[in-house]
C-alpha positions as CSV (number, residue, x, y, z in Angstrom):
1,X,-67.1,20.8,99.5
2,X,-64.8,23.8,100.0
3,X,-62.5,22.4,97.3
4,X,-65.4,22.4,94.8
5,X,-65.9,26.2,95.2
6,X,-62.4,27.0,94.0
7,X,-62.5,24.8,90.9
8,X,-64.8,22.6,89.0
9,X,-63.9,19.0,88.5
10,X,-65.3,17.0,85.6
11,X,-64.2,13.5,85.0
12,X,-60.9,14.0,86.9
13,X,-59.8,17.0,84.8
14,X,-59.2,20.3,86.5
15,X,-60.5,23.6,85.2
16,X,-60.2,27.1,86.8
17,X,-57.5,27.7,89.4
18,X,-55.9,24.2,89.3
19,X,-52.8,23.2,87.4
20,X,-53.1,23.1,83.6
21,X,-54.7,20.1,82.0
22,X,-52.6,18.1,79.5
23,X,-54.9,19.5,76.7
24,X,-54.2,23.1,77.6
25,X,-50.4,22.4,77.8
26,X,-50.6,20.7,74.4
27,X,-52.5,23.7,72.9
28,X,-49.9,26.1,74.3
29,X,-47.1,24.1,72.8
30,X,-48.9,23.9,69.5
31,X,-49.4,27.7,69.4
32,X,-45.8,28.4,70.2
33,X,-44.6,25.9,67.6
34,X,-46.8,27.5,64.9
35,X,-45.7,31.0,65.7
36,X,-42.1,30.0,65.4
37,X,-42.7,28.3,62.1
38,X,-44.6,31.2,60.6
39,X,-41.9,33.8,61.5
40,X,-39.2,34.0,58.8
41,X,-37.1,36.1,61.2
42,X,-36.8,33.2,63.6
43,X,-36.9,30.4,61.0
44,X,-34.3,31.5,58.5
45,X,-31.4,33.9,58.2
46,X,-31.4,36.6,55.5
47,X,-28.1,36.3,53.6
48,X,-28.9,38.8,50.8
49,X,-31.1,41.9,50.3
50,X,-32.0,42.4,46.7
51,X,-33.6,45.6,45.3
52,X,-35.2,45.7,41.9
53,X,-35.3,49.4,41.1
54,X,-37.5,49.1,38.0
55,X,-40.1,47.2,40.0
56,X,-39.6,49.3,43.2
57,X,-39.3,46.1,45.2
58,X,-37.0,44.9,48.0
59,X,-36.5,41.2,48.6
60,X,-35.0,39.4,51.6
61,X,-33.4,36.1,50.6
62,X,-32.0,33.0,52.3
63,X,-30.1,31.2,49.6
64,X,-32.3,31.4,46.5
65,X,-35.5,31.5,48.5
66,X,-37.3,34.8,48.8
67,X,-38.5,35.1,52.4
68,X,-40.2,38.5,52.2
69,X,-40.9,41.2,49.5
70,X,-41.6,44.9,50.2
71,X,-42.6,47.8,48.0
72,X,-40.1,50.7,48.1
73,X,-39.7,54.3,47.1
74,X,-36.4,55.4,45.6
75,X,-34.5,58.5,44.8
76,X,-36.3,61.2,42.8
77,X,-34.4,60.3,39.6
78,X,-34.3,56.5,40.0
79,X,-33.0,55.5,36.5
80,X,-29.3,54.8,36.3
81,X,-26.5,54.4,38.8
82,X,-25.7,57.1,41.3
83,X,-22.8,59.3,40.1
84,X,-22.6,62.3,42.3
85,X,-23.9,64.0,45.4
86,X,-27.4,65.5,44.8
87,X,-28.3,63.5,41.6
88,X,-31.2,61.9,43.5
89,X,-30.2,58.4,42.1
90,X,-30.1,55.2,44.1
91,X,-26.9,53.4,43.5
92,X,-26.7,50.1,41.5
93,X,-24.4,47.2,42.2
94,X,-23.3,45.1,45.2
95,X,-22.7,46.7,48.5
96,X,-22.9,45.8,52.3
97,X,-25.3,46.8,54.9
98,X,-22.7,47.8,57.5
99,X,-24.4,49.7,60.4
100,X,-27.7,50.9,61.6
101,X,-29.3,53.9,63.4
102,X,-32.3,53.4,65.6
103,X,-32.4,57.2,66.3
104,X,-32.2,58.5,62.7
105,X,-34.3,61.3,61.3
106,X,-36.3,58.6,59.6
107,X,-38.0,55.6,61.3
108,X,-34.9,53.5,61.7
109,X,-32.2,53.3,59.1
110,X,-29.6,50.8,57.8
111,X,-26.5,52.1,56.0
112,X,-25.4,50.9,52.6
113,X,-21.6,51.1,52.2
114,X,-21.9,53.3,49.0
115,X,-19.5,54.7,47.7
116,X,-17.2,51.8,47.2
117,X,-13.6,52.1,45.8
118,X,-14.9,51.9,42.2
119,X,-17.6,54.6,42.8
120,X,-15.0,56.9,44.4
121,X,-12.5,56.3,41.5
122,X,-15.2,57.0,38.9
123,X,-16.4,60.2,40.7
124,X,-12.7,61.4,40.9
125,X,-12.3,60.9,37.2
126,X,-15.3,63.2,36.6
127,X,-14.1,65.6,39.3
128,X,-17.3,65.0,41.3
129,X,-18.3,64.1,44.9
130,X,-19.8,60.6,44.8
131,X,-22.2,61.4,47.7
132,X,-22.9,59.0,50.4
133,X,-25.1,58.3,53.4
134,X,-27.4,56.0,51.3
135,X,-29.7,54.1,53.6
136,X,-32.6,51.8,53.8
137,X,-35.1,53.6,56.0
138,X,-38.7,54.1,57.1
139,X,-40.7,57.3,56.8
140,X,-39.5,60.8,58.0
141,X,-40.1,60.9,61.7
142,X,-43.6,62.2,62.4
143,X,-44.9,61.5,58.9
144,X,-45.4,57.7,59.1
145,X,-49.2,58.3,58.7
146,X,-48.5,59.6,55.1
147,X,-46.8,56.5,53.9
148,X,-49.9,55.4,51.9
149,X,-49.4,58.4,49.7
150,X,-45.6,59.2,49.6
151,X,-44.7,55.5,49.0
152,X,-46.4,55.9,45.6
153,X,-43.6,58.5,44.7
154,X,-39.9,58.3,44.4
155,X,-39.1,60.9,47.0
156,X,-35.7,60.2,48.6
157,X,-32.3,61.7,47.7
158,X,-31.1,58.3,46.7
159,X,-32.1,56.1,49.7
160,X,-34.5,53.1,49.7
161,X,-37.6,54.0,51.7
162,X,-40.2,51.6,53.3
163,X,-43.3,52.0,55.4
164,X,-42.4,52.0,59.1
165,X,-44.0,48.6,59.6
166,X,-42.0,47.1,56.7
167,X,-38.8,48.8,58.1
168,X,-39.5,47.2,61.4
169,X,-39.6,43.7,59.7
170,X,-36.4,44.4,57.7
171,X,-34.7,45.8,60.8
172,X,-35.5,42.6,62.7
173,X,-34.5,40.2,59.9
174,X,-31.3,41.7,58.5
175,X,-28.1,41.8,60.4
176,X,-25.1,44.1,59.9
177,X,-22.7,42.7,57.3
178,X,-25.5,41.4,55.0
179,X,-24.8,42.0,51.3
180,X,-27.2,44.1,49.3
181,X,-27.6,43.8,45.5
182,X,-29.3,46.8,43.8
183,X,-30.4,46.0,40.3
184,X,-31.6,48.5,37.6
């Protein structure tokens, strides 16, 4: 009778403090399996980040399959390729995401390796500084709450801005060395 006070037995199955039944073990395994299948970060590797400036959209791709899409804000003068420091344009072309900063002035940032050799050469021919420090980043630290408003504007100096939640997803899915293609 003492054993019955610690657990209830029904038809030989244990509930309460006893070892898990085969049904609960099966349900746990099913839940873990579904969570792994529904997470693109765990299921597939991102091998290209693509930005469509005209649509203000960032895509994460595995092969030709688009895994995730995010709305973005761009530089204050988004049309055209970045030519010089201070022009507020987001570069266009193919680059590499080469390093990241978890302690940036914005909610996480991933560096785009702009300017490349062609960008530097073109800027030299115009006697201009091509600029640099172009990043994919979240909101300015302390202002994540305002993303619902500021993401409707092109507010960066040439970077690609996401909400903090979206930046967390990109941060977790994209590894250093991933190519980025920025289209007009």
